[in-house]
The first five atom37 places (N, CA, C, CB, O) and aatype in JSON, in Angstrom:
{
  "aatype": [12, 15, 5, 1, 3, 16, 10, 19, 8, 10, 13, 0, 7, 7, 4, 7, 7, 16, 19, 7, 0, 9, 10, 16, 4, 14, 10, 6, 19, 19, 11, 16, 1, 10, 5, 15, 15, 15, 19, 16, 10, 18, 9, 15, 6, 19, 5, 10, 2, 16, 12, 0, 7, 0, 15, 19, 2, 1, 19, 19, 15, 14, 7, 14, 10, 8, 4, 10, 11, 19, 9, 10, 6, 11, 6, 7, 14, 1, 15, 10, 13, 1, 7, 10, 7, 14, 2, 10, 19, 7, 19, 0, 14, 15, 1, 0, 9, 18, 13, 0, 0, 18, 15, 2, 4, 11, 6, 11, 10, 2, 3, 9, 13, 3, 14, 3, 15, 16, 5, 19, 8, 12, 9, 15, 0, 0, 12, 0, 19, 14, 13, 14, 13, 10, 10, 8, 19, 10, 0, 15, 19],
  "atom_mask": [
    [1, 1, 1, 1, 1],
    [1, 1, 1, 1, 1],
    [1, 1, 1, 1, 1],
    [1, 1, 1, 1, 1],
    [1, 1, 1, 1, 1],
    [1, 1, 1, 1, 1],
    [1, 1, 1, 1, 1],
    [1, 1, 1, 1, 1],
    [1, 1, 1, 1, 1],
    [1, 1, 1, 1, 1],
    [1, 1, 1, 1, 1],
    [1, 1, 1, 1, 1],
    [1, 1, 1, 0, 1],
    [1, 1, 1, 0, 1],
    [1, 1, 1, 1, 1],
    [1, 1, 1, 0, 1],
    [1, 1, 1, 0, 1],
    [1, 1, 1, 1, 1],
    [1, 1, 1, 1, 1],
    [1, 1, 1, 0, 1],
    [1, 1, 1, 1, 1],
    [1, 1, 1, 1, 1],
    [1, 1, 1, 1, 1],
    [1, 1, 1, 1, 1],
    [1, 1, 1, 1, 1],
    [1, 1, 1, 1, 1],
    [1, 1, 1, 1, 1],
    [1, 1, 1, 1, 1],
    [1, 1, 1, 1, 1],
    [1, 1, 1, 1, 1],
    [1, 1, 1, 1, 1],
    [1, 1, 1, 1, 1],
    [1, 1, 1, 1, 1],
    [1, 1, 1, 1, 1],
    [1, 1, 1, 1, 1],
    [1, 1, 1, 1, 1],
    [1, 1, 1, 1, 1],
    [1, 1, 1, 1, 1],
    [1, 1, 1, 1, 1],
    [1, 1, 1, 1, 1],
    [1, 1, 1, 1, 1],
    [1, 1, 1, 1, 1],
    [1, 1, 1, 1, 1],
    [1, 1, 1, 1, 1],
    [1, 1, 1, 1, 1],
    [1, 1, 1, 1, 1],
    [1, 1, 1, 1, 1],
    [1, 1, 1, 1, 1],
    [1, 1, 1, 1, 1],
    [1, 1, 1, 1, 1],
    [1, 1, 1, 1, 1],
    [1, 1, 1, 1, 1],
    [1, 1, 1, 0, 1],
    [1, 1, 1, 1, 1],
    [1, 1, 1, 1, 1],
    [1, 1, 1, 1, 1],
    [1, 1, 1, 1, 1],
    [1, 1, 1, 1, 1],
    [1, 1, 1, 1, 1],
    [1, 1, 1, 1, 1],
    [1, 1, 1, 1, 1],
    [1, 1, 1, 1, 1],
    [1, 1, 1, 0, 1],
    [1, 1, 1, 1, 1],
    [1, 1, 1, 1, 1],
    [1, 1, 1, 1, 1],
    [1, 1, 1, 1, 1],
    [1, 1, 1, 1, 1],
    [1, 1, 1, 1, 1],
    [1, 1, 1, 1, 1],
    [1, 1, 1, 1, 1],
    [1, 1, 1, 1, 1],
    [1, 1, 1, 1, 1],
    [1, 1, 1, 1, 1],
    [1, 1, 1, 1, 1],
    [1, 1, 1, 0, 1],
    [1, 1, 1, 1, 1],
    [1, 1, 1, 1, 1],
    [1, 1, 1, 1, 1],
    [1, 1, 1, 1, 1],
    [1, 1, 1, 1, 1],
    [1, 1, 1, 1, 1],
    [1, 1, 1, 0, 1],
    [1, 1, 1, 1, 1],
    [1, 1, 1, 0, 1],
    [1, 1, 1, 1, 1],
    [1, 1, 1, 1, 1],
    [1, 1, 1, 1, 1],
    [1, 1, 1, 1, 1],
    [1, 1, 1, 0, 1],
    [1, 1, 1, 1, 1],
    [1, 1, 1, 1, 1],
    [1, 1, 1, 1, 1],
    [1, 1, 1, 1, 1],
    [1, 1, 1, 1, 1],
    [1, 1, 1, 1, 1],
    [1, 1, 1, 1, 1],
    [1, 1, 1, 1, 1],
    [1, 1, 1, 1, 1],
    [1, 1, 1, 1, 1],
    [1, 1, 1, 1, 1],
    [1, 1, 1, 1, 1],
    [1, 1, 1, 1, 1],
    [1, 1, 1, 1, 1],
    [1, 1, 1, 1, 1],
    [1, 1, 1, 1, 1],
    [1, 1, 1, 1, 1],
    [1, 1, 1, 1, 1],
    [1, 1, 1, 1, 1],
    [1, 1, 1, 1, 1],
    [1, 1, 1, 1, 1],
    [1, 1, 1, 1, 1],
    [1, 1, 1, 1, 1],
    [1, 1, 1, 1, 1],
    [1, 1, 1, 1, 1],
    [1, 1, 1, 1, 1],
    [1, 1, 1, 1, 1],
    [1, 1, 1, 1, 1],
    [1, 1, 1, 1, 1],
    [1, 1, 1, 1, 1],
    [1, 1, 1, 1, 1],
    [1, 1, 1, 1, 1],
    [1, 1, 1, 1, 1],
    [1, 1, 1, 1, 1],
    [1, 1, 1, 1, 1],
    [1, 1, 1, 1, 1],
    [1, 1, 1, 1, 1],
    [1, 1, 1, 1, 1],
    [1, 1, 1, 1, 1],
    [1, 1, 1, 1, 1],
    [1, 1, 1, 1, 1],
    [1, 1, 1, 1, 1],
    [1, 1, 1, 1, 1],
    [1, 1, 1, 1, 1],
    [1, 1, 1, 1, 1],
    [1, 1, 1, 1, 1],
    [1, 1, 1, 1, 1],
    [1, 1, 1, 1, 1],
    [1, 1, 1, 1, 1],
    [1, 1, 1, 1, 1],
    [1, 1, 1, 1, 1]
  ],
  "atom_positions": [
    [[59.03, -174.97, 21.31], [58.42, -174.23, 20.29], [59.65, -175.12, 19.4], [58.31, -172.29, 20.4], [60.81, -174.73, 19.47]],
    [[59.29, -176.33, 18.55], [60.19, -177.28, 17.47], [60.13, -175.84, 16.11], [59.07, -179.34, 16.87], [59.37, -174.88, 16.04]],
    [[61.19, -176.24, 15.28], [61.21, -175.6, 14.23], [60.13, -176.27, 12.72], [62.77, -175.55, 14.06], [60.1, -175.77, 11.59]],
    [[59.42, -177.38, 13.15], [58.84, -177.89, 12.85], [57.08, -176.54, 12.88], [59.24, -179.23, 13.65], [56.49, -175.84, 12.06]],
    [[56.88, -176.98, 14.86], [55.37, -176.51, 14.68], [55.7, -174.93, 14.75], [54.14, -177.13, 16.01], [54.87, -174.25, 15.34]],
    [[56.53, -174.47, 14.37], [56.99, -172.9, 13.91], [56.45, -173.06, 12.55], [58.83, -172.42, 13.93], [55.38, -172.47, 12.46]],
    [[56.75, -173.57, 11.61], [56.89, -174.11, 10.54], [55.07, -173.66, 9.9], [57.46, -175.85, 10.81], [54.6, -172.75, 9.22]],
    [[54.33, -175.32, 10.84], [53.47, -175.26, 11.09], [52.42, -174.54, 11.27], [53.65, -175.56, 11.46], [51.41, -174.8, 10.62]],
    [[52.44, -173.64, 12.06], [51.68, -172.43, 12.61], [51.99, -170.42, 11.59], [52.45, -172.48, 14.58], [51.55, -169.28, 11.73]],
    [[52.91, -171.08, 10.72], [53.41, -169.74, 9.66], [51.99, -170.16, 8.75], [55.43, -169.88, 8.57], [50.93, -169.55, 8.6]],
    [[52.52, -171.6, 8.16], [51.76, -172.33, 6.9], [50.43, -172.11, 7.55], [52.17, -174.14, 6.49], [49.75, -171.31, 6.91]],
    [[49.64, -172.74, 9.0], [47.93, -172.3, 8.8], [48.16, -171.46, 9.04], [46.69, -172.71, 9.44], [47.73, -171.03, 7.97]],
    [[48.68, -170.13, 9.78], [48.07, -168.46, 9.93], [47.85, -167.93, 8.2], [0.0, 0.0, 0.0], [46.91, -167.25, 7.8]],
    [[49.38, -168.64, 7.1], [49.41, -168.24, 6.0], [48.02, -168.55, 5.39], [0.0, 0.0, 0.0], [47.35, -167.7, 4.8]],
    [[47.56, -170.11, 5.63], [45.81, -170.14, 4.95], [44.99, -169.57, 4.95], [45.03, -170.8, 5.17], [44.38, -169.2, 3.95]],
    [[44.73, -169.32, 6.1], [43.95, -168.75, 7.2], [43.77, -167.44, 6.54], [0.0, 0.0, 0.0], [42.64, -167.39, 6.06]],
    [[44.42, -166.39, 6.33], [44.4, -165.2, 6.23], [44.51, -165.83, 4.45], [0.0, 0.0, 0.0], [44.27, -164.75, 3.92]],
    [[44.68, -166.67, 3.41], [44.22, -166.67, 2.88], [42.65, -166.44, 1.94], [44.75, -167.02, 3.15], [42.07, -165.8, 1.07]],
    [[42.56, -167.74, 3.12], [41.29, -168.53, 2.84], [40.22, -166.52, 3.54], [41.16, -170.76, 4.29], [39.5, -165.95, 2.71]],
    [[40.3, -166.19, 4.28], [39.66, -164.96, 4.65], [40.12, -163.89, 3.43], [0.0, 0.0, 0.0], [39.28, -164.34, 2.66]],
    [[40.52, -163.27, 2.96], [41.44, -162.68, 2.12], [40.47, -162.8, 0.76], [43.02, -163.47, 2.11], [40.02, -161.79, 0.22]],
    [[40.24, -163.95, 0.35], [39.12, -164.46, -1.22], [37.71, -164.3, -0.24], [39.38, -166.76, -2.13], [36.93, -163.35, -0.33]],
    [[37.57, -165.41, 0.67], [36.44, -164.71, 1.24], [35.27, -163.51, 0.94], [36.96, -164.38, 2.03], [34.24, -163.27, 0.31]],
    [[36.22, -162.96, 1.89], [36.03, -161.05, 2.1], [36.38, -160.27, 0.92], [37.13, -160.29, 3.34], [36.31, -159.06, 1.12]],
    [[36.87, -160.72, -0.62], [37.49, -160.51, -1.29], [36.32, -159.39, -1.9], [38.1, -161.67, -1.89], [36.69, -158.25, -2.18]],
    [[34.17, -160.03, -2.19], [33.49, -159.6, -2.84], [33.07, -158.52, -2.27], [32.78, -160.32, -3.18], [32.96, -157.43, -2.82]],
    [[32.76, -158.88, -0.79], [32.59, -156.81, 0.3], [33.39, -155.98, 0.31], [32.56, -156.59, 1.97], [33.14, -154.85, 0.74]],
    [[34.69, -156.35, -0.18], [35.4, -155.13, 0.54], [35.24, -154.18, -2.17], [38.22, -156.0, 1.92], [34.97, -153.08, -2.63]],
    [[35.5, -155.12, -2.63], [34.94, -155.1, -3.78], [33.82, -153.73, -3.34], [34.3, -156.73, -4.24], [34.1, -152.53, -3.3]],
    [[32.51, -154.39, -3.04], [31.2, -153.74, -3.28], [31.89, -152.46, -2.49], [29.6, -154.58, -2.6], [31.98, -151.47, -3.23]],
    [[32.42, -152.24, -1.05], [32.22, -151.47, 0.23], [33.31, -150.18, -1.07], [33.05, -152.4, 2.3], [32.95, -149.02, -1.23]],
    [[34.36, -150.68, -1.66], [35.42, -149.75, -2.4], [33.95, -149.12, -3.59], [37.19, -150.93, -3.36], [33.87, -147.89, -3.67]],
    [[33.27, -149.68, -4.13], [32.47, -148.85, -5.41], [31.75, -147.8, -4.13], [31.0, -150.09, -6.7], [31.95, -146.59, -4.0]],
    [[30.74, -148.8, -3.15], [29.88, -147.89, -3.07], [31.28, -146.31, -1.76], [28.01, -148.95, -2.18], [30.79, -145.5, -0.97]],
    [[32.73, -146.44, -2.02], [32.09, -145.74, -1.2], [33.29, -144.24, -2.34], [32.26, -146.29, 0.95], [33.79, -143.2, -1.91]],
    [[33.33, -144.61, -3.29], [34.4, -143.9, -4.47], [33.15, -143.62, -5.65], [35.97, -145.26, -5.2], [33.06, -142.56, -6.28]],
    [[32.49, -144.45, -5.77], [30.85, -143.88, -6.68], [30.13, -142.67, -6.19], [29.5, -145.06, -6.54], [29.92, -142.27, -5.04]],
    [[29.78, -142.16, -7.45], [29.19, -140.77, -6.92], [28.23, -140.86, -7.48], [29.81, -139.44, -7.13], [27.47, -139.92, -7.71]],
    [[28.0, -142.58, -7.99], [26.21, -143.01, -8.83], [24.84, -143.06, -7.41], [26.31, -145.4, -9.78], [24.6, -143.64, -6.35]],
    [[24.19, -141.87, -8.44], [23.13, -141.9, -7.25], [21.82, -141.98, -7.85], [23.16, -140.6, -6.28], [21.65, -141.14, -8.73]],
    [[21.0, -142.63, -7.67], [19.5, -143.36, -8.16], [18.14, -141.64, -7.6], [19.13, -145.57, -6.66], [17.77, -141.08, -6.56]],
    [[17.92, -141.52, -8.96], [16.85, -140.7, -8.65], [15.28, -141.51, -9.36], [17.28, -139.06, -9.34], [15.06, -141.96, -10.48]],
    [[14.09, -141.39, -7.69], [13.36, -141.89, -7.46], [11.98, -140.91, -7.39], [13.84, -142.55, -6.55], [11.65, -140.31, -6.36]],
    [[11.3, -140.85, -8.56], [10.59, -140.0, -8.8], [9.49, -140.19, -7.8], [10.3, -139.99, -10.1], [9.83, -141.08, -7.02]],
    [[8.09, -139.62, -7.45], [7.2, -139.19, -6.4], [6.33, -137.95, -7.1], [8.1, -138.71, -5.0], [6.74, -137.13, -7.92]],
    [[5.22, -138.04, -6.61], [4.18, -137.77, -7.76], [3.72, -136.95, -6.48], [3.09, -139.13, -8.69], [3.12, -137.5, -5.56]],
    [[4.03, -135.61, -6.47], [2.78, -134.68, -5.83], [1.62, -134.28, -5.27], [2.54, -134.35, -6.12], [1.43, -133.07, -5.42]],
    [[0.62, -134.95, -4.57], [-0.43, -135.27, -5.07], [-1.37, -134.13, -5.05], [-0.85, -136.36, -4.49], [-2.39, -133.78, -5.64]],
    [[-0.38, -133.58, -3.88], [-1.52, -131.88, -3.12], [-0.92, -130.94, -4.51], [-0.71, -130.76, -0.71], [-1.62, -131.83, -5.0]],
    [[-0.52, -130.34, -5.26], [0.42, -129.46, -6.4], [-0.77, -129.51, -7.75], [2.31, -130.46, -6.9], [-1.51, -130.28, -8.36]],
    [[-0.48, -128.58, -7.71], [-1.33, -128.36, -8.69], [-1.92, -128.85, -10.19], [-1.01, -127.57, -8.76], [-3.09, -128.74, -10.58]],
    [[-1.1, -129.28, -10.72], [-0.28, -129.54, -12.02], [-0.12, -131.88, -11.51], [1.96, -128.06, -11.94], [-0.26, -133.0, -12.0]],
    [[0.22, -131.21, -10.4], [0.59, -132.64, -10.07], [2.2, -132.65, -11.07], [0.0, 0.0, 0.0], [2.36, -133.0, -12.24]],
    [[3.27, -132.12, -10.02], [4.91, -132.76, -10.76], [5.34, -133.19, -10.1], [6.04, -132.06, -11.29], [5.17, -133.19, -8.88]],
    [[6.39, -133.96, -11.06], [7.0, -135.3, -9.94], [8.25, -134.2, -9.15], [8.01, -137.2, -11.09], [8.55, -133.04, -9.45]],
    [[8.61, -134.81, -8.38], [9.96, -134.27, -7.66], [10.63, -135.44, -8.14], [10.03, -133.98, -5.85], [10.16, -136.47, -8.62]],
    [[11.9, -135.07, -7.89], [13.16, -136.15, -7.97], [13.23, -135.5, -6.51], [14.73, -136.03, -9.31], [12.96, -134.42, -5.98]],
    [[14.03, -137.51, -5.93], [14.21, -137.28, -4.34], [15.44, -138.49, -4.76], [12.57, -137.69, -2.92], [15.39, -139.48, -5.5]],
    [[16.59, -137.88, -3.89], [18.45, -138.69, -3.9], [17.91, -139.85, -3.19], [20.15, -137.76, -2.78], [17.12, -139.72, -2.26]],
    [[18.35, -141.04, -3.63], [18.81, -142.15, -3.25], [20.0, -142.55, -3.54], [18.14, -142.91, -3.54], [20.49, -142.65, -4.67]],
    [[20.78, -142.92, -1.91], [22.11, -143.76, -2.54], [21.66, -144.83, -2.45], [23.55, -143.76, -1.88], [20.73, -144.96, -1.65]],
    [[22.08, -145.97, -3.19], [22.57, -147.59, -4.01], [22.98, -148.02, -2.58], [24.19, -147.68, -5.53], [23.71, -147.26, -1.94]],
    [[22.58, -149.18, -2.04], [22.81, -150.02, -1.79], [23.33, -151.0, -1.41], [0.0, 0.0, 0.0], [23.18, -151.78, -2.35]],
    [[24.05, -151.67, -0.37], [25.41, -153.13, -1.04], [24.45, -153.79, -1.52], [26.57, -154.35, 0.16], [24.58, -153.72, -2.74]],
    [[24.03, -154.08, -1.4], [23.09, -155.99, -2.71], [22.49, -154.74, -3.72], [20.81, -157.66, -1.57], [22.57, -155.06, -4.9]],
    [[22.09, -153.79, -3.56], [21.7, -152.69, -4.94], [23.59, -152.35, -6.11], [20.94, -150.47, -3.8], [23.61, -152.4, -7.34]],
    [[24.35, -152.17, -5.56], [26.07, -152.41, -5.9], [25.66, -153.72, -5.85], [27.53, -151.87, -4.76], [24.44, -153.84, -5.79]],
    [[26.46, -155.03, -5.85], [26.51, -156.33, -5.88], [25.97, -156.41, -7.18], [25.85, -157.09, -4.78], [26.72, -156.48, -8.16]],
    [[24.05, -156.39, -7.38], [24.08, -156.74, -8.19], [24.39, -156.28, -10.18], [23.3, -157.07, -7.66], [24.62, -156.84, -11.25]],
    [[24.2, -155.02, -9.63], [25.15, -153.68, -10.93], [26.16, -154.14, -11.52], [25.97, -152.24, -10.3], [26.32, -154.36, -12.72]],
    [[27.29, -154.37, -10.04], [28.46, -155.41, -10.34], [28.53, -156.96, -11.2], [28.82, -155.74, -9.03], [29.35, -157.12, -12.1]],
    [[27.43, -158.18, -10.74], [27.27, -158.87, -11.23], [26.66, -159.31, -12.95], [26.94, -159.05, -10.37], [27.16, -160.17, -13.67]],
    [[25.63, -158.55, -13.26], [25.37, -157.99, -14.57], [25.81, -156.87, -15.21], [24.34, -157.84, -14.65], [25.1, -156.44, -16.12]],
    [[26.85, -156.3, -14.92], [27.38, -155.45, -15.62], [28.6, -155.81, -16.8], [27.76, -154.63, -14.67], [28.87, -155.71, -18.0]],
    [[29.3, -156.47, -15.05], [31.11, -156.65, -15.33], [31.43, -158.54, -14.92], [32.32, -155.24, -13.75], [32.54, -159.07, -15.03]],
    [[30.18, -159.25, -14.47], [30.23, -160.39, -14.24], [30.72, -161.09, -12.96], [0.0, 0.0, 0.0], [30.93, -160.21, -12.13]],
    [[30.87, -161.76, -12.68], [31.09, -162.2, -11.16], [32.67, -161.88, -11.11], [30.68, -164.02, -10.77], [32.99, -161.16, -10.16]],
    [[33.84, -162.34, -12.08], [35.18, -162.53, -11.84], [35.77, -160.51, -11.08], [35.99, -163.22, -13.77], [36.7, -160.05, -10.41]],
    [[34.71, -160.05, -11.67], [34.96, -158.3, -11.21], [35.0, -158.06, -9.64], [33.54, -157.22, -11.78], [35.51, -157.09, -9.08]],
    [[34.39, -159.12, -9.04], [34.35, -159.33, -8.0], [35.34, -159.85, -6.77], [33.63, -159.81, -8.22], [35.26, -160.12, -5.57]],
    [[36.45, -159.81, -7.96], [37.58, -160.44, -7.24], [39.01, -159.58, -8.26], [37.45, -162.54, -7.37], [40.13, -159.95, -8.63]],
    [[38.28, -158.4, -8.4], [39.83, -157.62, -8.1], [40.31, -156.62, -7.3], [40.28, -157.09, -9.04], [39.74, -155.63, -6.85]],
    [[41.09, -156.9, -7.22], [42.5, -156.75, -6.24], [42.74, -157.47, -5.21], [0.0, 0.0, 0.0], [43.38, -157.07, -4.23]],
    [[42.23, -158.6, -5.35], [43.16, -160.53, -4.69], [44.1, -160.54, -4.49], [43.4, -161.88, -5.46], [44.69, -160.79, -3.44]],
    [[44.61, -160.15, -5.87], [46.6, -160.77, -5.81], [48.03, -159.79, -4.67], [0.0, 0.0, 0.0], [49.1, -159.97, -4.09]],
    [[46.78, -158.55, -5.05], [47.27, -157.73, -4.08], [47.58, -157.6, -2.05], [46.47, -156.93, -4.52], [48.22, -157.23, -1.07]],
    [[46.55, -158.24, -2.64], [45.68, -158.06, -1.28], [46.57, -159.72, -0.38], [43.29, -158.21, -1.73], [47.29, -159.66, 0.62]],
    [[46.1, -161.29, -1.3], [46.93, -161.78, -0.53], [48.61, -161.43, -1.09], [46.49, -163.25, -0.45], [49.07, -162.57, -1.07]],
    [[49.36, -160.84, -1.4], [50.65, -160.44, -1.33], [50.68, -159.9, 0.04], [51.08, -159.48, -2.43], [51.69, -160.26, 0.65]],
    [[49.8, -159.08, 0.79], [50.32, -158.69, 2.33], [49.47, -159.24, 3.26], [0.0, 0.0, 0.0], [49.71, -159.13, 4.46]],
    [[48.29, -159.95, 2.74], [47.63, -160.91, 4.49], [48.02, -162.13, 4.77], [45.97, -161.31, 4.66], [47.98, -162.48, 5.95]],
    [[48.53, -163.15, 3.63], [49.1, -164.16, 3.66], [50.38, -163.96, 5.16], [49.61, -164.38, 2.05], [50.27, -164.1, 6.38]],
    [[51.55, -163.55, 4.18], [52.59, -163.52, 5.55], [52.59, -162.53, 6.35], [53.94, -163.56, 5.31], [53.59, -162.35, 7.04]],
    [[51.42, -161.59, 6.44], [50.83, -161.07, 7.79], [50.48, -161.52, 8.9], [49.99, -160.62, 7.7], [50.73, -161.13, 10.04]],
    [[49.62, -162.73, 8.38], [48.77, -163.76, 9.03], [49.57, -164.99, 9.7], [47.8, -164.31, 7.94], [49.57, -165.47, 10.83]],
    [[50.33, -165.31, 8.38], [51.49, -166.55, 8.84], [52.13, -165.89, 9.79], [52.68, -167.12, 7.68], [51.77, -166.42, 10.85]],
    [[53.14, -164.73, 10.1], [53.54, -164.42, 11.13], [52.98, -164.22, 12.57], [53.92, -163.67, 10.78], [53.49, -164.54, 13.65]],
    [[51.52, -163.48, 12.23], [51.08, -162.7, 13.52], [50.74, -164.62, 14.33], [49.19, -161.16, 13.17], [50.85, -164.69, 15.55]],
    [[50.59, -165.14, 14.03], [49.98, -166.68, 13.91], [50.87, -167.74, 14.78], [50.0, -167.22, 12.2], [50.7, -168.3, 15.86]],
    [[52.18, -167.78, 13.55], [52.93, -168.42, 14.68], [53.45, -167.02, 16.32], [54.61, -169.16, 13.63], [53.44, -167.11, 17.54]],
    [[53.76, -166.09, 15.48], [54.15, -165.23, 16.45], [53.06, -165.73, 18.2], [53.8, -163.47, 15.62], [53.22, -166.55, 19.11]],
    [[52.06, -164.69, 17.88], [51.49, -165.75, 18.35], [51.3, -167.0, 19.4], [51.58, -165.98, 17.76], [50.74, -166.81, 20.48]],
    [[51.9, -168.51, 18.95], [52.33, -169.59, 19.12], [53.01, -169.8, 20.56], [53.09, -169.8, 18.05], [52.92, -170.18, 21.73]],
    [[53.97, -169.06, 19.22], [54.67, -168.97, 20.62], [55.41, -167.73, 21.58], [55.62, -169.8, 20.44], [56.42, -167.88, 22.27]],
    [[54.82, -166.82, 21.45], [54.55, -165.46, 23.07], [54.22, -167.2, 23.94], [52.25, -163.58, 22.99], [54.84, -167.86, 24.77]],
    [[52.71, -167.42, 23.08], [51.58, -167.98, 24.24], [52.24, -169.49, 24.78], [49.74, -168.28, 23.4], [51.68, -170.02, 25.73]],
    [[53.35, -170.11, 24.18], [54.43, -170.65, 24.74], [55.14, -170.84, 26.09], [55.02, -170.25, 24.22], [55.34, -171.46, 27.14]],
    [[55.31, -170.03, 25.42], [56.5, -168.68, 26.45], [55.66, -168.15, 27.87], [56.83, -166.7, 25.23], [56.11, -168.28, 29.0]],
    [[54.76, -167.74, 27.65], [53.29, -166.87, 28.9], [53.43, -168.07, 29.69], [51.11, -166.53, 28.23], [53.93, -167.88, 30.8]],
    [[53.03, -169.55, 29.31], [52.11, -170.52, 30.02], [53.08, -170.76, 30.6], [51.29, -171.65, 29.43], [52.77, -171.49, 31.54]],
    [[55.04, -170.39, 30.59], [55.47, -171.0, 31.81], [55.58, -169.82, 33.09], [56.95, -171.74, 31.47], [55.96, -170.12, 34.22]],
    [[55.21, -168.56, 32.71], [55.33, -167.46, 33.49], [53.76, -167.48, 34.23], [55.76, -166.05, 32.53], [53.8, -167.57, 35.46]],
    [[52.54, -167.43, 33.67], [51.44, -167.43, 33.97], [50.41, -168.93, 33.64], [51.11, -166.23, 33.36], [50.6, -169.93, 32.94]],
    [[49.63, -168.62, 34.25], [48.74, -169.91, 34.33], [48.68, -170.46, 32.68], [46.99, -169.49, 35.03], [48.56, -169.74, 31.68]],
    [[48.82, -172.09, 32.74], [48.92, -171.48, 31.0], [46.71, -172.27, 30.51], [51.16, -172.97, 29.53], [45.77, -172.94, 30.93]],
    [[47.15, -171.58, 29.57], [45.92, -170.98, 28.84], [45.16, -170.62, 29.78], [45.15, -171.82, 27.91], [44.1, -171.12, 30.16]],
    [[45.88, -169.48, 30.28], [44.61, -168.47, 30.97], [44.02, -167.33, 30.53], [44.94, -167.94, 32.1], [44.54, -167.55, 29.43]],
    [[43.48, -166.42, 30.36], [42.87, -165.74, 29.85], [43.9, -163.56, 29.34], [41.53, -166.04, 31.02], [43.74, -162.58, 28.62]],
    [[44.99, -164.24, 30.58], [45.79, -163.59, 30.9], [46.62, -163.77, 29.32], [46.37, -164.02, 32.33], [46.71, -162.85, 28.5]],
    [[47.26, -165.37, 29.1], [48.39, -165.46, 28.69], [47.78, -165.4, 27.31], [49.27, -166.6, 29.2], [48.73, -165.19, 26.56]],
    [[46.66, -165.47, 26.57], [45.91, -165.41, 25.68], [46.45, -163.82, 24.92], [44.39, -165.63, 26.3], [47.15, -163.56, 23.94]],
    [[45.76, -163.04, 25.91], [45.18, -161.61, 25.92], [47.07, -161.02, 25.32], [44.33, -160.94, 28.04], [47.39, -160.4, 24.3]],
    [[47.76, -161.43, 26.22], [48.63, -161.29, 26.27], [50.03, -161.36, 24.65], [48.49, -162.04, 27.31], [50.72, -160.55, 24.04]],
    [[49.75, -162.94, 24.63], [50.58, -163.26, 23.64], [50.21, -162.14, 22.85], [50.45, -164.64, 23.04], [51.05, -161.24, 22.9]],
    [[48.6, -161.79, 21.68], [47.43, -161.32, 20.83], [48.52, -159.88, 20.83], [45.47, -161.29, 21.62], [49.11, -159.22, 19.97]],
    [[48.34, -159.85, 22.63], [49.03, -157.76, 22.44], [50.57, -158.16, 21.56], [49.7, -156.54, 24.85], [51.23, -157.45, 20.8]],
    [[50.74, -159.29, 21.92], [52.64, -159.2, 21.28], [52.37, -159.21, 20.32], [53.91, -160.31, 21.44], [52.53, -158.16, 19.7]],
    [[51.79, -160.42, 19.56], [52.68, -160.25, 18.38], [52.08, -159.75, 17.19], [53.28, -161.46, 18.02], [52.35, -159.94, 16.0]],
    [[51.1, -158.97, 17.83], [50.41, -157.96, 16.53], [51.36, -156.91, 16.44], [48.76, -157.19, 16.82], [51.13, -156.43, 15.33]],
    [[52.24, -156.31, 16.91], [54.09, -155.51, 16.04], [54.81, -156.88, 15.08], [55.89, -154.97, 17.88], [55.85, -156.91, 14.42]],
    [[54.44, -157.26, 15.17], [55.22, -158.48, 14.36], [54.97, -158.18, 12.36], [54.25, -160.36, 15.02], [55.63, -157.74, 11.42]],
    [[53.65, -158.76, 12.62], [53.02, -158.04, 11.25], [53.15, -156.92, 10.61], [51.96, -157.89, 11.29], [53.29, -156.64, 9.42]],
    [[53.07, -156.16, 11.82], [52.48, -154.37, 11.63], [54.48, -153.82, 10.96], [51.71, -153.21, 14.16], [54.81, -152.84, 10.3]],
    [[55.48, -155.16, 11.63], [57.01, -154.5, 10.74], [57.2, -154.86, 10.17], [58.19, -154.33, 10.93], [58.28, -154.54, 9.66]],
    [[56.43, -155.95, 9.57], [57.05, -156.55, 8.16], [56.55, -155.78, 6.78], [56.56, -158.23, 8.0], [56.98, -155.57, 5.65]],
    [[55.24, -155.44, 7.68], [54.53, -154.47, 6.32], [55.12, -153.21, 5.83], [53.08, -153.95, 6.67], [54.95, -152.65, 4.75]],
    [[56.01, -152.78, 7.1], [56.03, -151.62, 7.36], [57.61, -150.94, 6.68], [55.76, -151.57, 8.94], [57.81, -149.81, 6.22]],
    [[58.62, -152.19, 6.84], [59.92, -152.61, 5.64], [60.09, -152.95, 5.04], [60.66, -153.0, 5.5], [61.27, -153.08, 4.71]],
    [[58.65, -153.61, 4.0], [58.22, -154.55, 2.63], [57.83, -152.56, 2.13], [56.32, -156.33, 2.83], [58.19, -152.24, 1.0]],
    [[57.39, -151.85, 2.71], [57.17, -150.68, 1.85], [57.75, -149.58, 1.98], [56.09, -150.33, 1.83], [57.47, -148.62, 1.26]],
    [[58.98, -149.51, 3.25], [60.37, -149.14, 2.43], [61.65, -148.79, 1.29], [60.55, -149.43, 2.58], [62.78, -148.51, 1.7]]
  ]
}
């Protein structure tokens, strides 16, 4: 594989990782809010079989759509992309390296196994996984 091909694969992987992170960021924000929030909704129910007709509160967890609606109403659309910067710093290089390593492994394994066979794709993917992981570990040291 030529150096130009490797650079093209690095660029394509970085772009793909960036687009993926941007598209999924609002979902991550909603997920994080739902995980960390202790907000509960109280729905009042009337018990008709009691003498006084007293209301009883039932605790209901807010769903993802309700959480999304609250975020948009109270904080605006920009708040759905909080934390995108640090996420891109990790995702873009990781996906770039993975994509280039996968392509390089696939090219080498095409000479050993049937070209573009299931074995080639699976082994290439398995071999490419440690490279971004090692980069992430080294970056955190």
